[in-house]
N, C-alpha and C positions, 0 to 999 in steps of 0.2 A: 514532474507534475502528472503527466499521463503518457502512457505508451502510444495512445492513439494519435498524438501529435507527431509522432515519427513513424514507427511501424512496430507491430507486435513481434516479440522475440521468440514466438513459438514456431518451431519448424513446420514445414508443410506436412500435409497428411501423409505423403509418401515417406517422409523422414521419421515420423513419430510413431510410437506404439498406438494401438487402438485407444480410443478415448476411455474405454472401460478398463483396459488392462486385462490381466488374466483373472479368471474366476470371479468376475464381477468387481474387480478392484478398479478404483478411479486413478487416472493419471493426474499429476499435479506439476505445474511449472510456476516459476517465480520471476518477477521483474523487480529490480531495485534501482532507484534514482539517487544520485549523490551530488553533493555540493563541492565545488572547487574553491579553495580559499588560499589567501596569502599565508605562507608558513610562519611569518613573523607577527602579523597583526590579526589574522583570522578573518579578515574582510573578504567577502566573495569577489572572485576575479573572473574576467571573461577569457578563460584560458582553454576552452574545450578543444579548439583546433590544435593548439600546441600539444595537448594531452593525446588526442587521437593520433597525431603523428608518431607518438611514442608507443602506442598500443601495438603489440605484435599483429602482423597482418592476418594470421590465422584466426584471430579472435574478433575481427571486425564484424563478423556476422552476429556476434553476441554482445557487442559494445557499440553504443551509438550516441549521437548528440540528442539533447532534449530541446525544450523550448528556448531556454536562455543559455547564453554562452558561458555561464557559470555552472552548468549542470552536465552530467553524463549519466548514462544508464547502462545496466547489464541485464541479461536475461538467460535463465537456465533452460536447457532442453527439458521437455516434459518427461516424466518417468513415474514409476510406481514406488521405487525405493527412495525414502528420504535421505538415505546415506549418499546416494548418487546426486541428489539435488544439492546437498551440503557440499560435496566435493566440487561440483561445478561452480557453485557460488563462491566458495572459498578460493578456488583458482582464479576466478574472474576478479574478485575483490583485490586479491594480491597483485594481479597483473596490472589492474588499473591504478592501484595505489603506487606501484612502482613507476608506471608511466607518468603519473602526476608528479612524482618527485623528480624524475628526469626532466620534466618540463618546468620545474621550479615552483610547483604549487603542492597543495595537500588535499587529500580526498577525505570527505566527511560523510558518514551515514547519519544525516541529521535532517529533520523536517524542514527547517528554514535556517537562514544564517543568523547566528546570535549577535554578531558584531556589526554595528552601524557602519554604513558605507554607501557609495554610489550604487544605483540599481544597474546591474550588467545588462547590456543590450540583448535583444532577441536574436537567435541564430538566423542568418541570412538565407531564408527559403521563401519562395513565393507564397506558399500556403500560410506560413507564419505571418508574413506581411499582411495578408488578407485578414487574418484573425486579429492582428493588432489594429488594423484600420477599423474593424468593426467594434472591438472592445476597448480600444484606446487605453485609458489609464488603469485598467483592471489588473495589470501586472504590477503588484505593489511593492515587491521586495526582491531579495537576492536570488530567489529560486525556491519553488515549492517541490519538495522531494517525497514521493510516496512509494508504496510497495503494492504491487498488484499480484494476486494469486489466481491462476487459471486451474480449473478442475474439469476433467473430461465429462461430457454428457452424451447420451445417445442421439438426441435430435433436438431441434429448437423448441418444439411444443413442450417436451419434458423440461427443457431448460427454463422456459417461462414459469412453469409450476414450481421449479426449484427456487427461482427468484422470489416468488411469493412466500415460500416456506422459510427462507433464510433471513428475510428483511427484518423481523423483530429481534434477531440475534446479533445483527451487525453493530449496534451501539456497544456491545460488550467487547467485540474485537477492536472497535475504535478506541475504547478506553485502554486496552492492553498495549496498543502500539503508539501511544502518545510519546512524542520525542522532539518537541519544539517549544519549550516554555519560555525561551529567551529570544527577544528580537529587538533590534535597535539599541543593543547594549543594555537592556533592562528586562527584568522579569515581567512578562505580560499579564500574569495572573491566570493564564490558561496553560494546561498541560500540552495542548497541541495548538499553537498559534498558526501553524500551517493550515489547519482546518478552517480557521476563521478567515484567513486570507483567501484560501481557495474557494470558499463559498460565495465570494463576490462574483464569480463567474455565473452567468444566468442559468446554465444547464447543469450546474452542480446541485444534487439533491438526493434524498433517499429515493430508492426505486419505488415507483407507484405500484398499486395493486393492478395486476394484469389479468385480463380475462382470457387471453389466448395469444398465440404468436402473431396472429393477424392484428390484434389490438396493439401489441408491442410495435410492429412495423408501422401501423397507422399513426401512433403517437410520434414516432420519429419523423415521419413525413410532415406532420402538422407542425412540429417544433422547427424543422428546417424552413417550412413555409412562413413561420412567424418572424424569421430573421435572427433568432437568438442562437441558432446553430448554422454553421456553413455547410455541414455535411454530417454523415453518421459518425465520423470520428470524434465529433464534439459532444457525443452523448456521454456526459460525465456523471451518470447515476452511480450510487455507491456499489451497486452490483448490476451487471449487464451481461448480455450474450456477446461473445466475440463476433465481430463482423466477418471474420475470415476462417475461423477454426472451430471445431466442435467442443467449445468450452464455455462454462460460466466463469466470468471474471469478477472477483471481489476486489475492490479498489478503494477501500476506506482508510487504510492505515498510513501514518507517517512511515517512512523507511525506518527499519529497525537498526539500532546501533550495532548489535552483535548478531552473528550467525545463529547463536542459540535462540535469540528472539525470533528471527526470521523463520527458522525451522519449526518452532512452536506454532507460529501463525499458519504456516503451510499445513501442518498436521491438523490443526483445529478447523481450518477452512475446508480441507478435504473431508474431514469427519462430518462437518455440518452439511456439506452438499450430499455426501453419501447417506446421511440420516434423512435428509429431505427426500431422496430417491426412495428409500424404504417406506417412508410415510406416504408418499404418493402411490406406491404400489399397493399399500395396505388400505388406501382410501381414507387416510386420516387427513382432515382439513388443516390448512395453514391458518394461523392467527391473522385476522384481517385488521392489523393495527392501524389506528387513525394516523393520517399523514402528519398532522400537527404534533401529535404525541411523539412520532418518530423524529421529527425535527428537534423537539425538546430533549429526547433521549440522546441524540447525537450531540446537541449543544452541551449537555451535562457531561458526556464522555470527553469532549474536547476540553472542557473546563477543569474537571476533577481528575481525569485519568483514573487510576486505581487507588488514589490516595483519599478519595472522598466517597460520595454517594452516587448512585445511579438510578435512573428512572426505570422501574419495573413495568414493562409493557404487558406482562402476562397477568399480574395480580394487582397492579396499580401501586402508586406511592413510591417513595424513595427507599432504597436498600443500600447497605454497604456494597461498594462496587465489587469487592471480592466475592460476595455472596452470589452475585450473578455470574461471575466466572465459574464458581463451583457448580452452579446449575447448568451452565453451558457444557462443561466437561461431562457431567452426569448424562446430559441429553445425548451426547455424541459418543459415549463410551463403547457401545456395541460396534460402531463403525471404526473406532480407533483399534479395538481388538481385532476386527476383521483385517485391517491393513497392517497389523503388527506394530502399531504406533503407541499403544497405551502406556507402556513402561517409560518410553522416551518422553512422552508428554508429561507424565508425573514428575520425572526428573527435571525437565525444563521449567515446569510450573513452580517447583520448589525453589529453583534458582531465581525465577522472576519474583516470587513472593519474598525472597530474602533480599534481593538487590533492588527491586522496584523497576518501574518502567524507565525508558530512556529519559523521560522528563524528570523523574525522581532522581536519577543519577546525576543529571546535569545540575539540578538545584543543590544536591548534596555537595558536589565539587565546588560550586560557586559559594555556598555558605561557608565551606571550610577554608577556602583560599581567598575569596573576594576578587578573584582574577578570572576574566573571561578567557584569557590565554590558557589557563588551566583546564577550563571546560573544553576548549578546542582540542587541547592535547589529549584529554581523556577520551573524547569521541573518536579522535584519529586512531588511538590505540585499539579501541573496540572495533572500529571498522576493519582494521587489519587482522584482528583476532589476537592481539597482544595483551588484552586485558579482559 
């Protein structure tokens, strides 16, 4: 659901490269959350303690529990080279998948559980108990699993300006990461049902327009005072500043089924932040998109994914979702070139265009087989990198 409910997996400032990297390059780090399911039925199971016992001790700093006992998360160290990020995430996915199998369960990179079953309990931590006491029945399903991408920034004031610049582009990233169309053993009609469930929490929302870092902090204080948040960790805006490290954190997407999808999102997210930095330095203003239109654009992204239309916040009206993807890539191309990511992004985009999002893939398997077990098997293979 969110790294803030446990701890951020980004190493301390002493352990990580500078936020800028060399020659003005931005560092990037990725967190991924997964579902633990019964290997025979696909039902989410409260097995995180059993799995953690099987995770090699040397990886415990990069693997942790999440909110529910059916969830587990990993986090890559930050770096400049996407190849290093891929290597780290691949190693962690394999290690946790192996640990899950030794514990008698299965690891799925999926936004929410497709098979109907009991709602697993919350992990036994005092903070989680306080959250549940406040929010009561707002944990509706087997576990909401997202992906969070951190990109280095030089200072919080610049970070706030970056948040303003990236906010109208986030619905496109949202659509690209949709990976939870099936819930309660039926097609929900949404490409990301996780998004619908997650938005029940009161502090989940598009990032508002921010006048300054002082404005950002004042809003957080006022939201805590209102009672809707217990602390700064419950700020669940789609993009925010890290409370502990010099990064902007984009946190809109479902966890991606395959590492190809994850690396594509990491590259585009870093490209978007780097482009925002360039625009800020050049004095180019951000689009001040209306909040309600942003809500509508994110709803459309969660509903259609890339298989339908998207709300164009720049020119108005609906457009084919892939048209906005192409516009995003064009927008960030100079930054992708600067980081050496352009050819990789083109290759991964071609794969995404051919295979579809995780939601599209799940629906295709279900349509072909009529079996939710086949959907679970396919996602498990993608999670491991076997498909």
